[in-house]
mmCIF file as Biopython writes it, N, C-alpha, C and O atoms, coordinates in Angstrom:
data_model
#
loop_
_atom_site.group_PDB
_atom_site.id
_atom_site.type_symbol
_atom_site.label_atom_id
_atom_site.label_alt_id
_atom_site.label_comp_id
_atom_site.label_asym_id
_atom_site.label_entity_id
_atom_site.label_seq_id
_atom_site.pdbx_PDB_ins_code
_atom_site.Cartn_x
_atom_site.Cartn_y
_atom_site.Cartn_z
_atom_site.occupancy
_atom_site.B_iso_or_equiv
_atom_site.auth_seq_id
_atom_site.auth_asym_id
_atom_site.pdbx_PDB_model_num
ATOM 1   N N  . MET A ? 1  ? 8.157   46.420 16.385  1.0 0.0 1  A 1 
ATOM 2   C CA . MET A ? 1  ? 7.997   45.167 15.889  1.0 0.0 1  A 1 
ATOM 3   C C  . MET A ? 1  ? 7.422   45.210 14.580  1.0 0.0 1  A 1 
ATOM 4   O O  . MET A ? 1  ? 7.948   44.433 13.783  1.0 0.0 1  A 1 
ATOM 5   N N  . GLN A ? 2  ? 6.437   45.944 14.124  1.0 0.0 2  A 1 
ATOM 6   C CA . GLN A ? 2  ? 5.852   46.111 12.911  1.0 0.0 2  A 1 
ATOM 7   C C  . GLN A ? 2  ? 6.806   46.359 11.700  1.0 0.0 2  A 1 
ATOM 8   O O  . GLN A ? 2  ? 6.585   45.875 10.590  1.0 0.0 2  A 1 
ATOM 9   N N  . THR A ? 3  ? 7.937   47.186 12.006  1.0 0.0 3  A 1 
ATOM 10  C CA . THR A ? 3  ? 8.719   47.691 11.386  1.0 0.0 3  A 1 
ATOM 11  C C  . THR A ? 3  ? 9.791   46.392 10.921  1.0 0.0 3  A 1 
ATOM 12  O O  . THR A ? 3  ? 10.212  46.269 9.771   1.0 0.0 3  A 1 
ATOM 13  N N  . LYS A ? 4  ? 10.132  45.471 12.047  1.0 0.0 4  A 1 
ATOM 14  C CA . LYS A ? 4  ? 10.821  44.260 11.739  1.0 0.0 4  A 1 
ATOM 15  C C  . LYS A ? 4  ? 10.034  43.350 10.802  1.0 0.0 4  A 1 
ATOM 16  O O  . LYS A ? 4  ? 10.617  42.766 9.888   1.0 0.0 4  A 1 
ATOM 17  N N  . THR A ? 5  ? 8.759   43.218 11.001  1.0 0.0 5  A 1 
ATOM 18  C CA . THR A ? 5  ? 8.082   42.274 9.909   1.0 0.0 5  A 1 
ATOM 19  C C  . THR A ? 5  ? 7.706   42.633 8.616   1.0 0.0 5  A 1 
ATOM 20  O O  . THR A ? 5  ? 7.323   41.826 7.769   1.0 0.0 5  A 1 
ATOM 21  N N  . MET A ? 6  ? 7.846   44.219 8.403   1.0 0.0 6  A 1 
ATOM 22  C CA . MET A ? 6  ? 7.872   44.892 7.145   1.0 0.0 6  A 1 
ATOM 23  C C  . MET A ? 6  ? 8.995   44.486 6.419   1.0 0.0 6  A 1 
ATOM 24  O O  . MET A ? 6  ? 8.847   43.985 5.305   1.0 0.0 6  A 1 
ATOM 25  N N  . ILE A ? 7  ? 10.335  44.676 7.023   1.0 0.0 7  A 1 
ATOM 26  C CA . ILE A ? 7  ? 11.617  44.409 6.422   1.0 0.0 7  A 1 
ATOM 27  C C  . ILE A ? 7  ? 11.924  43.015 6.152   1.0 0.0 7  A 1 
ATOM 28  O O  . ILE A ? 7  ? 12.519  42.604 5.156   1.0 0.0 7  A 1 
ATOM 29  N N  . SER A ? 8  ? 11.564  42.460 6.919   1.0 0.0 8  A 1 
ATOM 30  C CA . SER A ? 8  ? 11.458  40.607 6.504   1.0 0.0 8  A 1 
ATOM 31  C C  . SER A ? 8  ? 10.640  40.436 5.482   1.0 0.0 8  A 1 
ATOM 32  O O  . SER A ? 8  ? 11.015  39.658 4.605   1.0 0.0 8  A 1 
ATOM 33  N N  . LEU A ? 9  ? 9.577   40.984 5.362   1.0 0.0 9  A 1 
ATOM 34  C CA . LEU A ? 9  ? 8.569   40.634 4.177   1.0 0.0 9  A 1 
ATOM 35  C C  . LEU A ? 9  ? 9.304   41.203 2.914   1.0 0.0 9  A 1 
ATOM 36  O O  . LEU A ? 9  ? 9.536   40.540 1.903   1.0 0.0 9  A 1 
ATOM 37  N N  . ALA A ? 10 ? 9.582   42.300 3.072   1.0 0.0 10 A 1 
ATOM 38  C CA . ALA A ? 10 ? 10.161  43.057 1.866   1.0 0.0 10 A 1 
ATOM 39  C C  . ALA A ? 10 ? 11.600  42.199 1.257   1.0 0.0 10 A 1 
ATOM 40  O O  . ALA A ? 10 ? 11.979  42.190 0.086   1.0 0.0 10 A 1 
ATOM 41  N N  . GLY A ? 11 ? 12.168  41.586 2.293   1.0 0.0 11 A 1 
ATOM 42  C CA . GLY A ? 11 ? 13.487  40.956 1.983   1.0 0.0 11 A 1 
ATOM 43  C C  . GLY A ? 11 ? 13.158  39.622 1.189   1.0 0.0 11 A 1 
ATOM 44  O O  . GLY A ? 11 ? 13.798  39.211 0.221   1.0 0.0 11 A 1 
ATOM 45  N N  . THR A ? 12 ? 12.088  39.038 1.742   1.0 0.0 12 A 1 
ATOM 46  C CA . THR A ? 12 ? 11.644  37.721 1.354   1.0 0.0 12 A 1 
ATOM 47  C C  . THR A ? 12 ? 11.287  37.760 0.137   1.0 0.0 12 A 1 
ATOM 48  O O  . THR A ? 12 ? 11.688  36.915 -0.663  1.0 0.0 12 A 1 
ATOM 49  N N  . LEU A ? 13 ? 10.435  38.795 -0.217  1.0 0.0 13 A 1 
ATOM 50  C CA . LEU A ? 13 ? 9.990   39.361 -1.576  1.0 0.0 13 A 1 
ATOM 51  C C  . LEU A ? 13 ? 10.922  39.593 -2.793  1.0 0.0 13 A 1 
ATOM 52  O O  . LEU A ? 13 ? 10.879  39.304 -3.989  1.0 0.0 13 A 1 
ATOM 53  N N  . ALA A ? 14 ? 11.772  40.231 -1.982  1.0 0.0 14 A 1 
ATOM 54  C CA . ALA A ? 14 ? 13.194  40.735 -2.988  1.0 0.0 14 A 1 
ATOM 55  C C  . ALA A ? 14 ? 13.657  39.243 -3.550  1.0 0.0 14 A 1 
ATOM 56  O O  . ALA A ? 14 ? 13.727  38.932 -4.739  1.0 0.0 14 A 1 
ATOM 57  N N  . MET A ? 15 ? 13.974  38.347 -2.349  1.0 0.0 15 A 1 
ATOM 58  C CA . MET A ? 15 ? 14.826  37.250 -2.926  1.0 0.0 15 A 1 
ATOM 59  C C  . MET A ? 15 ? 13.895  36.419 -3.845  1.0 0.0 15 A 1 
ATOM 60  O O  . MET A ? 15 ? 14.369  35.921 -4.866  1.0 0.0 15 A 1 
ATOM 61  N N  . LEU A ? 16 ? 12.647  36.255 -3.540  1.0 0.0 16 A 1 
ATOM 62  C CA . LEU A ? 16 ? 11.875  35.332 -4.400  1.0 0.0 16 A 1 
ATOM 63  C C  . LEU A ? 16 ? 11.612  36.294 -5.910  1.0 0.0 16 A 1 
ATOM 64  O O  . LEU A ? 16 ? 11.219  35.686 -6.907  1.0 0.0 16 A 1 
ATOM 65  N N  . SER A ? 17 ? 11.805  37.481 -5.966  1.0 0.0 17 A 1 
ATOM 66  C CA . SER A ? 17 ? 11.663  38.070 -7.166  1.0 0.0 17 A 1 
ATOM 67  C C  . SER A ? 17 ? 12.827  37.681 -8.069  1.0 0.0 17 A 1 
ATOM 68  O O  . SER A ? 17 ? 12.555  37.362 -9.226  1.0 0.0 17 A 1 
ATOM 69  N N  . VAL A ? 18 ? 14.102  37.675 -7.662  1.0 0.0 18 A 1 
ATOM 70  C CA . VAL A ? 18 ? 15.308  37.539 -8.387  1.0 0.0 18 A 1 
ATOM 71  C C  . VAL A ? 18 ? 15.784  36.082 -8.442  1.0 0.0 18 A 1 
ATOM 72  O O  . VAL A ? 18 ? 16.924  35.895 -8.865  1.0 0.0 18 A 1 
ATOM 73  N N  . ALA A ? 19 ? 15.045  35.025 -8.064  1.0 0.0 19 A 1 
ATOM 74  C CA . ALA A ? 19 ? 15.509  33.583 -7.955  1.0 0.0 19 A 1 
ATOM 75  C C  . ALA A ? 19 ? 15.392  33.054 -9.172  1.0 0.0 19 A 1 
ATOM 76  O O  . ALA A ? 19 ? 14.318  33.100 -9.773  1.0 0.0 19 A 1 
ATOM 77  N N  . ALA A ? 20 ? 16.530  32.461 -9.707  1.0 0.0 20 A 1 
ATOM 78  C CA . ALA A ? 20 ? 16.425  31.814 -11.019 1.0 0.0 20 A 1 
ATOM 79  C C  . ALA A ? 20 ? 15.857  30.388 -10.626 1.0 0.0 20 A 1 
ATOM 80  O O  . ALA A ? 20 ? 15.839  29.806 -9.542  1.0 0.0 20 A 1 
ATOM 81  N N  . PRO A ? 21 ? 15.379  30.011 -11.939 1.0 0.0 21 A 1 
ATOM 82  C CA . PRO A ? 21 ? 14.606  28.790 -11.713 1.0 0.0 21 A 1 
ATOM 83  C C  . PRO A ? 21 ? 15.610  27.558 -11.620 1.0 0.0 21 A 1 
ATOM 84  O O  . PRO A ? 21 ? 16.563  27.547 -12.399 1.0 0.0 21 A 1 
ATOM 85  N N  . ALA A ? 22 ? 15.452  26.543 -10.731 1.0 0.0 22 A 1 
ATOM 86  C CA . ALA A ? 22 ? 16.227  25.393 -10.543 1.0 0.0 22 A 1 
ATOM 87  C C  . ALA A ? 22 ? 15.549  24.561 -11.184 1.0 0.0 22 A 1 
ATOM 88  O O  . ALA A ? 22 ? 14.326  24.425 -11.161 1.0 0.0 22 A 1 
ATOM 89  N N  . HIS A ? 23 ? 16.712  23.683 -12.076 1.0 0.0 23 A 1 
ATOM 90  C CA . HIS A ? 23 ? 16.305  22.803 -12.994 1.0 0.0 23 A 1 
ATOM 91  C C  . HIS A ? 23 ? 16.559  21.369 -11.969 1.0 0.0 23 A 1 
ATOM 92  O O  . HIS A ? 23 ? 17.599  20.730 -12.125 1.0 0.0 23 A 1 
ATOM 93  N N  . ALA A ? 24 ? 15.832  21.059 -11.230 1.0 0.0 24 A 1 
ATOM 94  C CA . ALA A ? 24 ? 16.053  20.123 -10.122 1.0 0.0 24 A 1 
ATOM 95  C C  . ALA A ? 24 ? 15.468  18.674 -10.643 1.0 0.0 24 A 1 
ATOM 96  O O  . ALA A ? 24 ? 14.475  18.608 -11.367 1.0 0.0 24 A 1 
ATOM 97  N N  . TYR A ? 25 ? 16.104  17.673 -10.248 1.0 0.0 25 A 1 
ATOM 98  C CA . TYR A ? 25 ? 15.717  16.519 -10.388 1.0 0.0 25 A 1 
ATOM 99  C C  . TYR A ? 25 ? 14.766  15.981 -9.241  1.0 0.0 25 A 1 
ATOM 100 O O  . TYR A ? 25 ? 15.114  16.256 -8.093  1.0 0.0 25 A 1 
ATOM 101 N N  . LEU A ? 26 ? 13.857  15.406 -9.379  1.0 0.0 26 A 1 
ATOM 102 C CA . LEU A ? 26 ? 13.009  14.855 -8.316  1.0 0.0 26 A 1 
ATOM 103 C C  . LEU A ? 26 ? 12.799  13.151 -8.500  1.0 0.0 26 A 1 
ATOM 104 O O  . LEU A ? 26 ? 11.892  12.627 -9.147  1.0 0.0 26 A 1 
ATOM 105 N N  . ASP A ? 27 ? 13.746  12.530 -7.851  1.0 0.0 27 A 1 
ATOM 106 C CA . ASP A ? 27 ? 13.548  10.989 -7.916  1.0 0.0 27 A 1 
ATOM 107 C C  . ASP A ? 27 ? 12.303  10.386 -7.416  1.0 0.0 27 A 1 
ATOM 108 O O  . ASP A ? 27 ? 11.543  11.215 -6.915  1.0 0.0 27 A 1 
ATOM 109 N N  . PRO A ? 28 ? 11.866  9.114  -7.414  1.0 0.0 28 A 1 
ATOM 110 C CA . PRO A ? 28 ? 10.769  8.533  -6.844  1.0 0.0 28 A 1 
ATOM 111 C C  . PRO A ? 28 ? 10.637  8.436  -5.415  1.0 0.0 28 A 1 
ATOM 112 O O  . PRO A ? 28 ? 9.564   8.134  -4.892  1.0 0.0 28 A 1 
ATOM 113 N N  . ALA A ? 29 ? 11.882  8.725  -4.639  1.0 0.0 29 A 1 
ATOM 114 C CA . ALA A ? 29 ? 12.001  8.581  -3.450  1.0 0.0 29 A 1 
ATOM 115 C C  . ALA A ? 29 ? 11.517  9.936  -2.969  1.0 0.0 29 A 1 
ATOM 116 O O  . ALA A ? 29 ? 10.860  9.920  -1.928  1.0 0.0 29 A 1 
ATOM 117 N N  . THR A ? 30 ? 11.720  11.043 -3.523  1.0 0.0 30 A 1 
ATOM 118 C CA . THR A ? 30 ? 11.080  12.049 -3.049  1.0 0.0 30 A 1 
ATOM 119 C C  . THR A ? 30 ? 9.790   12.325 -2.704  1.0 0.0 30 A 1 
ATOM 120 O O  . THR A ? 30 ? 9.340   13.017 -1.791  1.0 0.0 30 A 1 
ATOM 121 N N  . GLY A ? 31 ? 9.065   11.457 -3.871  1.0 0.0 31 A 1 
ATOM 122 C CA . GLY A ? 31 ? 7.352   11.793 -4.019  1.0 0.0 31 A 1 
ATOM 123 C C  . GLY A ? 31 ? 7.063   10.509 -2.913  1.0 0.0 31 A 1 
ATOM 124 O O  . GLY A ? 31 ? 5.861   10.408 -2.669  1.0 0.0 31 A 1 
ATOM 125 N N  . SER A ? 32 ? 7.780   9.677  -2.315  1.0 0.0 32 A 1 
ATOM 126 C CA . SER A ? 32 ? 7.520   8.919  -1.248  1.0 0.0 32 A 1 
ATOM 127 C C  . SER A ? 32 ? 7.316   9.387  -0.175  1.0 0.0 32 A 1 
ATOM 128 O O  . SER A ? 32 ? 6.285   9.356  0.497   1.0 0.0 32 A 1 
ATOM 129 N N  . ILE A ? 33 ? 8.809   10.087 0.147   1.0 0.0 33 A 1 
ATOM 130 C CA . ILE A ? 33 ? 9.036   10.908 1.375   1.0 0.0 33 A 1 
ATOM 131 C C  . ILE A ? 33 ? 7.853   12.008 1.594   1.0 0.0 33 A 1 
ATOM 132 O O  . ILE A ? 33 ? 7.243   12.071 2.661   1.0 0.0 33 A 1 
ATOM 133 N N  . ILE A ? 34 ? 7.576   12.889 0.466   1.0 0.0 34 A 1 
ATOM 134 C CA . ILE A ? 34 ? 6.412   13.708 0.665   1.0 0.0 34 A 1 
ATOM 135 C C  . ILE A ? 34 ? 5.059   13.042 1.036   1.0 0.0 34 A 1 
ATOM 136 O O  . ILE A ? 34 ? 4.277   13.539 1.846   1.0 0.0 34 A 1 
ATOM 137 N N  . LEU A ? 35 ? 4.830   11.771 0.316   1.0 0.0 35 A 1 
ATOM 138 C CA . LEU A ? 35 ? 3.611   11.343 0.909   1.0 0.0 35 A 1 
ATOM 139 C C  . LEU A ? 35 ? 3.561   10.923 2.253   1.0 0.0 35 A 1 
ATOM 140 O O  . LEU A ? 35 ? 2.551   11.087 2.936   1.0 0.0 35 A 1 
ATOM 141 N N  . GLN A ? 36 ? 4.822   10.272 2.770   1.0 0.0 36 A 1 
ATOM 142 C CA . GLN A ? 36 ? 4.735   10.036 4.231   1.0 0.0 36 A 1 
ATOM 143 C C  . GLN A ? 36 ? 4.652   11.259 5.122   1.0 0.0 36 A 1 
ATOM 144 O O  . GLN A ? 36 ? 4.077   11.208 6.210   1.0 0.0 36 A 1 
ATOM 145 N N  . ALA A ? 37 ? 5.195   12.298 4.684   1.0 0.0 37 A 1 
ATOM 146 C CA . ALA A ? 37 ? 4.966   13.407 5.486   1.0 0.0 37 A 1 
ATOM 147 C C  . ALA A ? 37 ? 3.652   14.009 5.596   1.0 0.0 37 A 1 
ATOM 148 O O  . ALA A ? 37 ? 3.304   14.713 6.543   1.0 0.0 37 A 1 
ATOM 149 N N  . VAL A ? 38 ? 2.780   13.644 4.382   1.0 0.0 38 A 1 
ATOM 150 C CA . VAL A ? 38 ? 1.357   14.289 4.368   1.0 0.0 38 A 1 
ATOM 151 C C  . VAL A ? 38 ? 0.759   13.293 5.016   1.0 0.0 38 A 1 
ATOM 152 O O  . VAL A ? 38 ? 0.105   13.834 5.907   1.0 0.0 38 A 1 
ATOM 153 N N  . ILE A ? 39 ? 0.588   11.898 5.080   1.0 0.0 39 A 1 
ATOM 154 C CA . ILE A ? 39 ? 0.045   10.855 5.948   1.0 0.0 39 A 1 
ATOM 155 C C  . ILE A ? 39 ? 0.375   10.853 7.308   1.0 0.0 39 A 1 
ATOM 156 O O  . ILE A ? 39 ? -0.421  10.448 8.155   1.0 0.0 39 A 1 
ATOM 157 N N  . GLY A ? 40 ? 1.887   11.427 7.676   1.0 0.0 40 A 1 
ATOM 158 C CA . GLY A ? 40 ? 2.282   11.709 9.249   1.0 0.0 40 A 1 
ATOM 159 C C  . GLY A ? 40 ? 1.392   13.034 9.906   1.0 0.0 40 A 1 
ATOM 160 O O  . GLY A ? 40 ? 0.912   13.064 11.039  1.0 0.0 40 A 1 
ATOM 161 N N  . ALA A ? 41 ? 1.315   14.087 8.895   1.0 0.0 41 A 1 
ATOM 162 C CA . ALA A ? 41 ? 0.854   15.364 9.385   1.0 0.0 41 A 1 
ATOM 163 C C  . ALA A ? 41 ? -0.834  14.902 9.562   1.0 0.0 41 A 1 
ATOM 164 O O  . ALA A ? 41 ? -1.350  15.156 10.651  1.0 0.0 41 A 1 
ATOM 165 N N  . ILE A ? 42 ? -1.452  14.409 8.779   1.0 0.0 42 A 1 
ATOM 166 C CA . ILE A ? 42 ? -2.873  13.967 8.864   1.0 0.0 42 A 1 
ATOM 167 C C  . ILE A ? 42 ? -3.130  13.065 10.202  1.0 0.0 42 A 1 
ATOM 168 O O  . ILE A ? 42 ? -4.181  13.129 10.839  1.0 0.0 42 A 1 
ATOM 169 N N  . ALA A ? 43 ? -2.056  12.234 10.539  1.0 0.0 43 A 1 
ATOM 170 C CA . ALA A ? 43 ? -2.442  11.121 11.490  1.0 0.0 43 A 1 
ATOM 171 C C  . ALA A ? 43 ? -2.120  12.110 12.752  1.0 0.0 43 A 1 
ATOM 172 O O  . ALA A ? 43 ? -2.853  11.995 13.735  1.0 0.0 43 A 1 
ATOM 173 N N  . GLY A ? 44 ? -0.974  13.159 12.784  1.0 0.0 44 A 1 
ATOM 174 C CA . GLY A ? 44 ? -0.954  13.881 13.701  1.0 0.0 44 A 1 
ATOM 175 C C  . GLY A ? 44 ? -1.979  14.835 14.356  1.0 0.0 44 A 1 
ATOM 176 O O  . GLY A ? 44 ? -2.192  14.969 15.561  1.0 0.0 44 A 1 
ATOM 177 N N  . ALA A ? 45 ? -2.661  15.566 13.163  1.0 0.0 45 A 1 
ATOM 178 C CA . ALA A ? 45 ? -4.055  16.334 13.438  1.0 0.0 45 A 1 
ATOM 179 C C  . ALA A ? 45 ? -5.000  15.511 14.007  1.0 0.0 45 A 1 
ATOM 180 O O  . ALA A ? 45 ? -5.675  15.818 14.989  1.0 0.0 45 A 1 
ATOM 181 N N  . THR A ? 46 ? -5.062  14.410 13.372  1.0 0.0 46 A 1 
ATOM 182 C CA . THR A ? 46 ? -6.369  13.596 13.885  1.0 0.0 46 A 1 
ATOM 183 C C  . THR A ? 46 ? -6.217  13.228 15.737  1.0 0.0 46 A 1 
ATOM 184 O O  . THR A ? 46 ? -7.105  13.298 16.587  1.0 0.0 46 A 1 
ATOM 185 N N  . LEU A ? 47 ? -4.893  12.871 15.888  1.0 0.0 47 A 1 
ATOM 186 C CA . LEU A ? 47 ? -4.653  12.702 17.408  1.0 0.0 47 A 1 
ATOM 187 C C  . LEU A ? 47 ? -4.917  13.807 18.172  1.0 0.0 47 A 1 
ATOM 188 O O  . LEU A ? 47 ? -5.475  13.770 19.268  1.0 0.0 47 A 1 
ATOM 189 N N  . PHE A ? 48 ? -4.500  14.857 17.574  1.0 0.0 48 A 1 
ATOM 190 C CA . PHE A ? 48 ? -4.420  16.279 18.378  1.0 0.0 48 A 1 
ATOM 191 C C  . PHE A ? 48 ? -5.766  16.485 18.479  1.0 0.0 48 A 1 
ATOM 192 O O  . PHE A ? 48 ? -6.137  16.504 19.653  1.0 0.0 48 A 1 
ATOM 193 N N  . LEU A ? 49 ? -6.709  16.660 17.602  1.0 0.0 49 A 1 
ATOM 194 C CA . LEU A ? 49 ? -8.165  16.948 17.680  1.0 0.0 49 A 1 
ATOM 195 C C  . LEU A ? 49 ? -8.911  15.987 18.376  1.0 0.0 49 A 1 
ATOM 196 O O  . LEU A ? 49 ? -9.873  16.319 19.069  1.0 0.0 49 A 1 
ATOM 197 N N  . ARG A ? 50 ? -8.454  14.521 18.217  1.0 0.0 50 A 1 
ATOM 198 C CA . ARG A ? 50 ? -9.224  13.907 19.176  1.0 0.0 50 A 1 
ATOM 199 C C  . ARG A ? 50 ? -9.110  13.824 20.513  1.0 0.0 50 A 1 
ATOM 200 O O  . ARG A ? 50 ? -9.997  13.547 21.320  1.0 0.0 50 A 1 
ATOM 201 N N  . THR A ? 51 ? -7.573  14.166 20.785  1.0 0.0 51 A 1 
ATOM 202 C CA . THR A ? 51 ? -7.259  14.266 22.389  1.0 0.0 51 A 1 
ATOM 203 C C  . THR A ? 51 ? -7.902  15.531 22.893  1.0 0.0 51 A 1 
ATOM 204 O O  . THR A ? 51 ? -8.322  15.526 24.051  1.0 0.0 51 A 1 
ATOM 205 N N  . SER A ? 52 ? -8.027  16.613 22.157  1.0 0.0 52 A 1 
ATOM 206 C CA . SER A ? 52 ? -8.656  17.907 22.525  1.0 0.0 52 A 1 
ATOM 207 C C  . SER A ? 52 ? -9.896  17.655 22.909  1.0 0.0 52 A 1 
ATOM 208 O O  . SER A ? 52 ? -10.325 17.888 24.039  1.0 0.0 52 A 1 
ATOM 209 N N  . LEU A ? 53 ? -10.774 16.976 21.634  1.0 0.0 53 A 1 
ATOM 210 C CA . LEU A ? 53 ? -12.089 16.752 21.847  1.0 0.0 53 A 1 
ATOM 211 C C  . LEU A ? 53 ? -12.391 16.092 23.248  1.0 0.0 53 A 1 
ATOM 212 O O  . LEU A ? 53 ? -13.322 16.497 23.944  1.0 0.0 53 A 1 
ATOM 213 N N  . TYR A ? 54 ? -11.510 14.994 23.653  1.0 0.0 54 A 1 
ATOM 214 C CA . TYR A ? 54 ? -11.799 14.248 24.828  1.0 0.0 54 A 1 
ATOM 215 C C  . TYR A ? 54 ? -11.661 15.260 26.043  1.0 0.0 54 A 1 
ATOM 216 O O  . TYR A ? 54 ? -12.437 15.082 26.981  1.0 0.0 54 A 1 
ATOM 217 N N  . LYS A ? 55 ? -10.859 16.180 26.111  1.0 0.0 55 A 1 
ATOM 218 C CA . LYS A ? 55 ? -10.521 16.930 27.029  1.0 0.0 55 A 1 
ATOM 219 C C  . LYS A ? 55 ? -11.670 18.077 27.274  1.0 0.0 55 A 1 
ATOM 220 O O  . LYS A ? 55 ? -11.907 18.540 28.389  1.0 0.0 55 A 1 
ATOM 221 N N  . VAL A ? 56 ? -12.408 18.503 25.971  1.0 0.0 56 A 1 
ATOM 222 C CA . VAL A ? 56 ? -13.482 19.350 26.291  1.0 0.0 56 A 1 
ATOM 223 C C  . VAL A ? 56 ? -14.656 18.687 26.905  1.0 0.0 56 A 1 
ATOM 224 O O  . VAL A ? 56 ? -15.289 19.037 27.901  1.0 0.0 56 A 1 
ATOM 225 N N  . LYS A ? 57 ? -14.862 17.479 25.991  1.0 0.0 57 A 1 
ATOM 226 C CA . LYS A ? 57 ? -16.051 16.476 26.539  1.0 0.0 57 A 1 
ATOM 227 C C  . LYS A ? 57 ? -15.816 16.362 28.075  1.0 0.0 57 A 1 
ATOM 228 O O  . LYS A ? 57 ? -16.766 16.596 28.821  1.0 0.0 57 A 1 
ATOM 229 N N  . SER A ? 58 ? -14.688 16.041 28.554  1.0 0.0 58 A 1 
ATOM 230 C CA . SER A ? 58 ? -14.533 15.805 29.992  1.0 0.0 58 A 1 
ATOM 231 C C  . SER A ? 58 ? -14.978 17.263 30.908  1.0 0.0 58 A 1 
ATOM 232 O O  . SER A ? 58 ? -15.594 17.296 31.973  1.0 0.0 58 A 1 
ATOM 233 N N  . PHE A ? 59 ? -14.514 18.262 30.212  1.0 0.0 59 A 1 
ATOM 234 C CA . PHE A ? 59 ? -14.950 19.537 31.301  1.0 0.0 59 A 1 
ATOM 235 C C  . PHE A ? 59 ? -16.350 19.846 31.083  1.0 0.0 59 A 1 
ATOM 236 O O  . PHE A ? 59 ? -16.689 20.874 31.670  1.0 0.0 59 A 1 
ATOM 237 N N  . PHE A ? 60 ? -17.340 19.232 30.371  1.0 0.0 60 A 1 
ATOM 238 C CA . PHE A ? 60 ? -18.714 19.476 30.395  1.0 0.0 60 A 1 
ATOM 239 C C  . PHE A ? 60 ? -19.500 18.375 31.045  1.0 0.0 60 A 1 
ATOM 240 O O  . PHE A ? 60 ? -20.611 18.522 31.556  1.0 0.0 60 A 1 
ATOM 241 N N  . VAL A ? 61 ? -18.813 17.252 30.976  1.0 0.0 61 A 1 
ATOM 242 C CA . VAL A ? 61 ? -19.462 15.899 31.557  1.0 0.0 61 A 1 
ATOM 243 C C  . VAL A ? 61 ? -19.309 15.835 33.183  1.0 0.0 61 A 1 
ATOM 244 O O  . VAL A ? 61 ? -18.210 15.942 33.728  1.0 0.0 61 A 1 
ATOM 245 N N  . ARG A ? 62 ? -20.315 15.681 33.769  1.0 0.0 62 A 1 
ATOM 246 C CA . ARG A ? 62 ? -20.127 15.452 35.248  1.0 0.0 62 A 1 
ATOM 247 C C  . ARG A ? 62 ? -19.279 14.191 35.740  1.0 0.0 62 A 1 
ATOM 248 O O  . ARG A ? 62 ? -19.519 13.074 35.282  1.0 0.0 62 A 1 
ATOM 249 N N  . GLY A ? 63 ? -18.473 14.364 36.504  1.0 0.0 63 A 1 
ATOM 250 C CA . GLY A ? 63 ? -17.229 13.274 37.104  1.0 0.0 63 A 1 
ATOM 251 C C  . GLY A ? 63 ? -17.845 12.065 37.751  1.0 0.0 63 A 1 
ATOM 252 O O  . GLY A ? 63 ? -17.343 10.942 37.712  1.0 0.0 63 A 1 
ATOM 253 N N  . ASP A ? 64 ? -19.020 12.394 38.375  1.0 0.0 64 A 1 
ATOM 254 C CA . ASP A ? 64 ? -19.760 11.332 39.328  1.0 0.0 64 A 1 
ATOM 255 C C  . ASP A ? 64 ? -20.527 10.353 38.260  1.0 0.0 64 A 1 
ATOM 256 O O  . ASP A ? 64 ? -21.512 10.821 37.691  1.0 0.0 64 A 1 
ATOM 257 N N  . LYS A ? 65 ? -20.156 9.144  37.995  1.0 0.0 65 A 1 
ATOM 258 C CA . LYS A ? 65 ? -21.142 8.372  37.007  1.0 0.0 65 A 1 
ATOM 259 C C  . LYS A ? 65 ? -21.807 7.538  37.687  1.0 0.0 65 A 1 
ATOM 260 O O  . LYS A ? 65 ? -22.789 6.998  37.176  1.0 0.0 65 A 1 
ATOM 261 N N  . ALA A ? 66 ? -21.391 7.234  39.074  1.0 0.0 66 A 1 
ATOM 262 C CA . ALA A ? 66 ? -21.891 6.099  40.069  1.0 0.0 66 A 1 
ATOM 263 C C  . ALA A ? 66 ? -23.094 6.785  40.677  1.0 0.0 66 A 1 
ATOM 264 O O  . ALA A ? 66 ? -23.955 5.941  40.923  1.0 0.0 66 A 1 
ATOM 265 N N  . GLY A ? 67 ? -23.466 8.007  41.007  1.0 0.0 67 A 1 
ATOM 266 C CA . GLY A ? 67 ? -24.421 8.656  41.443  1.0 0.0 67 A 1 
ATOM 267 C C  . GLY A ? 67 ? -25.651 8.782  40.200  1.0 0.0 67 A 1 
ATOM 268 O O  . GLY A ? 67 ? -26.800 9.147  40.451  1.0 0.0 67 A 1 
ATOM 269 N N  . ALA A ? 68 ? -25.310 8.521  39.245  1.0 0.0 68 A 1 
ATOM 270 C CA . ALA A ? 68 ? -26.632 8.617  38.036  1.0 0.0 68 A 1 
ATOM 271 C C  . ALA A ? 68 ? -27.201 7.171  38.194  1.0 0.0 68 A 1 
ATOM 272 O O  . ALA A ? 68 ? -28.389 7.081  37.886  1.0 0.0 68 A 1 
ATOM 273 N N  . ASP A ? 69 ? -26.685 6.191  38.550  1.0 0.0 69 A 1 
ATOM 274 C CA . ASP A ? 69 ? -27.279 4.848  38.578  1.0 0.0 69 A 1 
ATOM 275 C C  . ASP A ? 69 ? -28.242 5.176  39.927  1.0 0.0 69 A 1 
ATOM 276 O O  . ASP A ? 69 ? -29.407 4.811  39.773  1.0 0.0 69 A 1 
ATOM 277 N N  . GLN A ? 70 ? -27.975 5.724  41.055  1.0 0.0 70 A 1 
ATOM 278 C CA . GLN A ? 70 ? -28.765 5.517  42.061  1.0 0.0 70 A 1 
ATOM 279 C C  . GLN A ? 70 ? -30.095 6.192  42.183  1.0 0.0 70 A 1 
ATOM 280 O O  . GLN A ? 70 ? -30.831 6.010  43.153  1.0 0.0 70 A 1 
ATOM 281 N N  . GLU A ? 71 ? -30.394 6.999  41.147  1.0 0.0 71 A 1 
ATOM 282 C CA . GLU A ? 71 ? -31.337 7.720  41.015  1.0 0.0 71 A 1 
ATOM 283 C C  . GLU A ? 71 ? -32.547 7.227  40.469  1.0 0.0 71 A 1 
ATOM 284 O O  . GLU A ? 71 ? -33.515 7.976  40.335  1.0 0.0 71 A 1 
#
């Protein structure tokens, strides 16, 4: 497994070292798509962390809330 990782890393580095510069044009829509992806990633991460936090909280909180009122 370690050998495959090293071969993949060496191949990736070799390809990046011989890459020619790409004189590409980025139109305004590209910036909009990138901005939309960043906002979506932030919203997704927030939802994931919030859901995870509720699961952790529910693990530590007692489930019987009605019993607390009787004491």
